[in-house]
C-alpha positions in Angstrom: 0.2 0.3 -0.1 2.4 2.9 0.5 0.6 5.3 1.9 -0.7 5.3 -2.5 -4.1 6.1 -1.1 -6.8 8.2 -0.4 -11.2 7.8 -0.4 -13.2 7.4 -2.7 -14.5 11.5 -3.6 -17.9 9.9 -3.2 -17.6 9.1 -0.2 -14.5 11.3 1.7 -17.0 13.7 2.5 -19.7 11.3 3.9 -17.4 10.4 6.4 -16.6 11.3 10.2 -13.4 12.2 11.4 -12.8 9.4 13.5 -13.6 6.8 11.1 -10.8 8.5 8.3 -8.3 8.7 10.8 -9.2 4.7 12.8 -8.9 4.0 8.8 -5.6 5.6 8.6 -4.3 4.2 11.2 -4.7 0.7 10.1 -3.5 1.3 6.2 -0.1 2.4 8.0 3.0 0.3 6.3 4.8 -0.7 9.5 2.4 -2.9 11.1 4.0 -2.6 14.8 2.9 0.9 14.0 -1.1 0.3 13.8 -3.7 0.4 16.0 -4.2 -3.4 17.9 -7.9 -4.9 17.5 -8.2 -3.2 21.5 -7.3 0.0 20.7 -9.5 0.3 17.2 -12.6 -1.1 19.7 -12.4 0.7 22.2 -11.1 4.3 19.8 -12.5 7.2 19.3 -14.5 6.2 15.9 -16.8 2.6 18.2 -17.2 4.5 20.3 -19.0 6.3 18.6 -22.2 4.0 18.8 -21.9 2.4 22.2 -23.8 -1.0 20.6 -21.1 -1.8 18.1 -18.2 -1.8 21.5 -21.4 -4.2 23.2 -21.0 -8.5 21.6 -23.9 -9.3 20.8 -25.4 -13.3 23.3 -24.6 -15.1 19.6 -20.7 -13.7 19.5 -20.3 -14.2 23.4 -20.9 -18.0 22.5 -19.5 -18.7 19.5 -16.1 -15.9 21.7 -16.9 -19.2 24.2 -16.7 -22.1 22.4 -14.1 -20.9 20.0 -12.3 -20.8 22.8 -12.8 -23.9 25.1 -12.4 -25.5 22.1 -8.2 -23.5 21.7 -8.1 -25.2 25.0 -8.9 -28.6 23.8 -7.1 -28.7 21.3 -3.9 -27.3 23.2 -4.2 -29.7 26.1 -4.8 -33.3 23.7 -1.5 -31.3 21.0 0.3 -31.5 25.0 -0.4 -34.8 26.4 0.5 -36.0 22.7 3.4 -34.6 22.5 4.4 -36.1 26.7 3.7 -39.5 25.0 5.9 -39.6 21.8 8.4 -37.8 24.1 8.5 -40.7 26.2 7.7 -42.9 24.0 10.5 -41.1 22.1 12.8 -41.6 25.3 12.2 -44.8 25.6 13.1 -46.2 22.3 17.0 -44.5 22.7 17.4 -46.5 25.6 17.1 -50.2 25.0 18.0 -52.2 23.2 17.7 -54.8 21.4 15.7 -57.2 24.5 14.3 -54.0 25.7 16.9 -53.6 28.0 18.6 -50.4 29.1 21.9 -50.7 27.5 25.1 -49.3 29.3 28.0 -48.2 27.8 31.0 -48.3 28.5 30.7 -48.6 32.9 34.2 -49.7 33.2 35.2 -46.3 31.8 32.2 -44.7 34.4 32.9 -46.5 37.0 36.8 -46.2 36.7 35.7 -42.1 36.6 33.3 -41.3 39.6 35.9 -44.0 42.5 37.1 -40.4 43.2 33.2 -39.7 45.2 33.0 -42.0 47.1 37.4 -41.9 48.6 37.0 -41.3 52.2 38.7 -37.6 52.3 40.1 -37.4 55.8 
């Protein structure tokens, strides 16, 4: 868009100043400079009609349903990834017979002996 836009001459005079300001902010090419959704809904343009700032019963119900579905999906994903992680750990830690295989036991034993020596 690069700020190369303008309101159509057929409607520019029918728009409120608040509307023009809000649309101009939303058309900002730099995303971080644009207002957040919360700022838009709490802004002066939407605030001109209080009915727009409040969710209808249907909108509230759908929003609640969407939140619940999102939480279920997140919980399911967390459980699935935890199960997969445990299964992977088990696969990595088991040998052909299903027993854990310790490698270089003698070398590890020798390296850890100093931990058990008495230092009086």
